[in-house]
C-alpha positions in Angstrom: -20.6 -8.2 -33.0 -20.6 -4.6 -31.8 -21.0 -3.1 -35.2 -22.3 0.5 -35.2 -25.6 0.8 -36.9 -25.5 3.7 -39.4 -28.7 5.3 -38.1 -28.4 7.2 -34.9 -31.1 6.7 -32.3 -32.8 9.8 -31.0 -34.7 9.9 -27.7 -38.1 9.5 -29.2 -37.0 6.4 -31.2 -35.5 4.9 -28.0 -38.7 5.6 -26.0 -40.8 4.0 -28.8 -38.6 0.9 -28.9 -38.6 0.6 -25.1 -42.4 0.8 -25.0 -42.8 -1.8 -27.8 -40.2 -4.0 -26.1 -42.1 -3.8 -22.8 -45.3 -4.7 -24.6 -43.7 -7.9 -25.9 -42.0 -7.0 -29.2 -38.8 -8.9 -29.1 -37.9 -7.2 -32.5 -38.0 -3.8 -30.8 -35.7 -5.1 -28.0 -33.3 -6.6 -30.6 -33.1 -3.3 -32.5 -32.6 -1.3 -29.3 -29.7 -3.6 -28.2 -28.2 -3.6 -31.7 -28.3 0.2 -32.0 -27.1 1.0 -28.5 -24.7 -1.9 -27.6 -21.7 -0.5 -29.6 -21.5 2.6 -27.4 -21.9 0.6 -24.2 -19.3 -2.0 -25.3 -16.8 0.8 -26.3 -17.1 2.5 -23.0 -16.7 -0.7 -21.1 -13.7 -1.8 -23.2 -12.0 1.6 -22.6 -12.3 1.1 -18.9 -11.6 -2.6 -18.6 -9.3 -3.3 -21.6 -10.6 -6.8 -21.8 -12.9 -7.8 -24.6 -14.6 -10.6 -22.7 -15.2 -8.5 -19.6 -16.5 -5.6 -21.8 -18.9 -8.1 -23.5 -20.1 -9.4 -20.2 -20.7 -5.8 -18.9 -22.6 -4.9 -22.1 -24.8 -8.0 -21.8 -25.3 -7.2 -18.1 -26.2 -3.6 -18.9 -29.1 -4.7 -21.2 -30.2 -7.3 -18.7 -30.4 -4.6 -16.0 -32.3 -2.4 -18.5 -34.9 -5.2 -18.9 -35.1 -5.9 -15.2 -35.8 -2.2 -14.5 -38.3 -1.7 -17.2 -40.9 -0.3 -14.7 -38.5 2.7 -14.4 -38.2 3.4 -18.1 -40.7 6.2 -17.9 -38.4 8.1 -15.5 -35.5 7.9 -18.0 -34.9 11.1 -20.0 -31.7 10.1 -21.8 -31.5 6.3 -22.3 -27.9 6.4 -23.6 -26.7 8.2 -20.5 -28.6 5.9 -18.2 -27.2 2.8 -19.9 -23.6 4.2 -19.8 -24.1 4.9 -16.0 -25.2 1.2 -15.6 -22.2 0.1 -17.6 -19.7 2.2 -15.7 -21.1 1.0 -12.4 -20.7 -2.6 -13.6 -17.2 -1.9 -14.8 -16.4 -0.4 -11.4 -17.7 -3.6 -9.8 -15.4 -5.7 -12.0 -12.4 -3.5 -11.1 -13.3 -3.6 -7.4 -13.4 -7.4 -7.5 -10.0 -7.6 -9.3 -8.6 -5.1 -6.8 -9.8 -7.0 -3.8 -8.4 -10.2 -5.2 -5.1 -8.5 -5.9 -5.0 -6.9 -2.4 -5.8 -10.2 -0.7 -3.0 -11.9 -2.8 -0.6 -9.2 -1.6 -1.7 -9.5 2.0 -1.9 -13.4 2.1 -0.2 -16.1 0.1 -2.8 -18.0 -2.0 -5.0 -20.3 0.1 -3.8 -19.1 3.5 -6.1 -17.8 6.2 -5.1 -14.7 8.1 -3.0 -15.7 11.1 -5.0 -13.3 13.4 -8.5 -12.1 13.1 -7.2 -8.5 13.2 -5.7 -8.9 9.6 -9.2 -9.7 8.3 -10.8 -6.8 10.2 -8.1 -4.4 8.8 -8.7 -5.6 5.3 -12.5 -5.3 5.6 -12.1 -1.8 7.1 -9.8 -0.7 4.2 -12.2 -2.2 1.7 -15.2 -0.4 3.3 -13.2 2.9 3.2 -12.5 2.4 -0.5 -16.1 1.5 -1.2 -17.2 4.7 0.6 -15.3 6.9 -1.9 -17.3 8.6 -4.6 -17.0 7.1 -8.0 -14.9 10.0 -9.2 -12.1 9.1 -6.7 -12.7 5.3 -6.3 -12.2 4.3 -9.9 -8.8 6.2 -10.4 -7.6 4.9 -7.0 -8.5 1.3 -7.8 -6.9 1.4 -11.2 -3.7 3.1 -10.1 -2.9 1.5 -6.8 -4.7 -1.8 -6.6 -4.6 -2.8 -10.3 -1.1 -1.3 -10.8 -1.9 0.7 -13.9 0.5 3.6 -14.6 -0.7 7.2 -14.3 -0.6 7.5 -18.1 -2.6 4.3 -18.6 -5.1 5.2 -15.9 -5.7 8.7 -17.3 -6.1 7.4 -20.9 -8.5 4.6 -20.0 -10.6 6.8 -17.8 -10.6 9.7 -20.2 -8.9 12.1 -17.8 -6.0 14.5 -18.2 -2.9 13.6 -16.2 -3.5 16.6 -13.9 -7.1 15.6 -13.3 -6.0 12.1 -12.4 -3.3 13.4 -10.0 -5.9 15.6 -8.2 -8.5 12.7 -8.0 -5.9 10.3 -6.6 -4.6 12.8 -4.1 -8.1 13.5 -2.9 -8.9 9.8 -2.7 -5.8 9.3 -0.5 -6.7 12.2 1.8 -10.2 10.9 2.2 -9.0 7.3 2.8 -6.5 8.5 5.5 -9.3 10.4 7.2 -11.7 7.5 7.1 -9.2 5.0 8.3 -8.0 7.3 11.2 -11.6 7.7 12.3 -12.1 4.0 12.2 -8.9 3.2 14.2 -9.6 5.7 16.9 
């Protein structure tokens, strides 16, 4: 389904298709999606390693493009804008998986926390992770909460092993600082 169209799309062509699509041309929208979805799908698949989730993120990306059509005039590079939307959607998928995995580690399935403090600590840790910049959050989630190896995490995120180690170290330092402040 995500076959690459042989003709690359330049910025002017993308703007023309966006304008025509906004004015009601479903053909322009179809052409835009057909031309740009392979890149969005590939980026999503590289991060998620799940075809169905990558497909869902790709569809969600173009849905968000349509929902934000009033902002199209502000967009200089449509491909970069769409990739940013897709990466954010992938991050949301990974965060949801990580939260579920963390909750499963903290509590057996179907059990409520024995004390309200357990829920507060979980929520505080979750907020601290959410507060990390994307550069640190995504490697941290993949490595520690999803359990990917350093090699797998670096490959999927397109990082060198050294860059991954630095980002994870910085994420841990930032999380420690945030949690210490929250506990005092």
